C-alpha positions as a Python dict, from the first residue, in 0.01 Angstrom:
ca = {
    (1, 'X'): (0, 0, 0),
    (2, 'X'): (5, 234, -327),
    (3, 'X'): (-218, 78, -600),
    (4, 'X'): (25, 48, -877),
    (5, 'X'): (-253, 138, -1124),
    (6, 'X'): (-251, 477, -960),
    (7, 'X'): (108, 563, -1092),
    (8, 'X'): (56, 439, -1448),
    (9, 'X'): (-128, 749, -1552),
    (10, 'X'): (139, 971, -1409),
    (11, 'X'): (425, 789, -1606),
    (12, 'X'): (224, 816, -1919),
    (13, 'X'): (169, 1174, -1881),
    (14, 'X'): (521, 1247, -1833),
    (15, 'X'): (626, 1033, -2146),
    (16, 'X'): (341, 1220, -2350),
    (17, 'X'): (489, 1568, -2248),
    (18, 'X'): (851, 1476, -2352),
    (19, 'X'): (781, 1531, -2701),
    (20, 'X'): (604, 1842, -2630),
    (21, 'X'): (916, 1945, -2438),
    (22, 'X'): (1130, 1837, -2718),
    (23, 'X'): (924, 2054, -2981),
    (24, 'X'): (925, 2360, -2736),
    (25, 'X'): (1322, 2391, -2670),
    (26, 'X'): (1414, 2309, -3049),
    (27, 'X'): (1159, 2585, -3164),
    (28, 'X'): (1306, 2814, -2913),
    (29, 'X'): (1664, 2772, -3044),
    (30, 'X'): (1559, 2794, -3404),
    (31, 'X'): (1383, 3129, -3335),
    (32, 'X'): (1650, 3266, -3140),
    (33, 'X'): (1905, 3176, -3398),
    (34, 'X'): (1694, 3347, -3663),
    (35, 'X'): (1668, 3633, -3497),
    (36, 'X'): (2037, 3639, -3432),
    (37, 'X'): (2106, 3619, -3828),
    (38, 'X'): (1857, 3891, -3927),
    (39, 'X'): (2002, 4121, -3644),
    (40, 'X'): (2395, 4022, -3652),
    (41, 'X'): (2473, 3873, -3976),
    (42, 'X'): (2799, 3707, -3987),
    (43, 'X'): (2928, 3566, -4334),
    (44, 'X'): (3123, 3305, -4137),
    (45, 'X'): (2888, 3187, -3905),
    (46, 'X'): (2499, 3097, -3927),
    (47, 'X'): (2389, 3115, -3569),
    (48, 'X'): (2046, 2945, -3674),
    (49, 'X'): (2193, 2599, -3754),
    (50, 'X'): (2435, 2645, -3455),
    (51, 'X'): (2156, 2697, -3206),
    (52, 'X'): (1933, 2431, -3374),
    (53, 'X'): (2171, 2180, -3310),
    (54, 'X'): (2257, 2349, -2956),
    (55, 'X'): (1854, 2286, -2895),
    (56, 'X'): (1860, 1955, -3021),
    (57, 'X'): (2153, 1845, -2788),
    (58, 'X'): (1985, 1999, -2501),
    (59, 'X'): (1655, 1846, -2589),
    (60, 'X'): (1806, 1516, -2633),
    (61, 'X'): (1984, 1515, -2269),
    (62, 'X'): (1661, 1665, -2129),
    (63, 'X'): (1495, 1365, -2236),
    (64, 'X'): (1795, 1117, -2102),
    (65, 'X'): (1762, 1275, -1786),
    (66, 'X'): (1394, 1235, -1741),
    (67, 'X'): (1384, 891, -1850),
    (68, 'X'): (1674, 794, -1603),
    (69, 'X'): (1455, 977, -1342),
    (70, 'X'): (1180, 787, -1391),
    (71, 'X'): (1327, 450, -1393),
    (72, 'X'): (1487, 546, -1044),
    (73, 'X'): (1160, 613, -893),
    (74, 'X'): (995, 260, -973),
}
């Protein structure tokens, strides 16, 4: 039998990595949006704002998927 105490650190490490992953995803999308705004200006659409919202939704989807996967493995 496996010791339940050995599983706990792995779960906590996964939970600690979630905010880092969220920040990285949102930062990358914001950086791409800023680059697009500077290099391909468009008066009707702001790429930065659109891509930040897309990055937030993608990060939230990633968090929900990871938490569901952790609950499934228990």
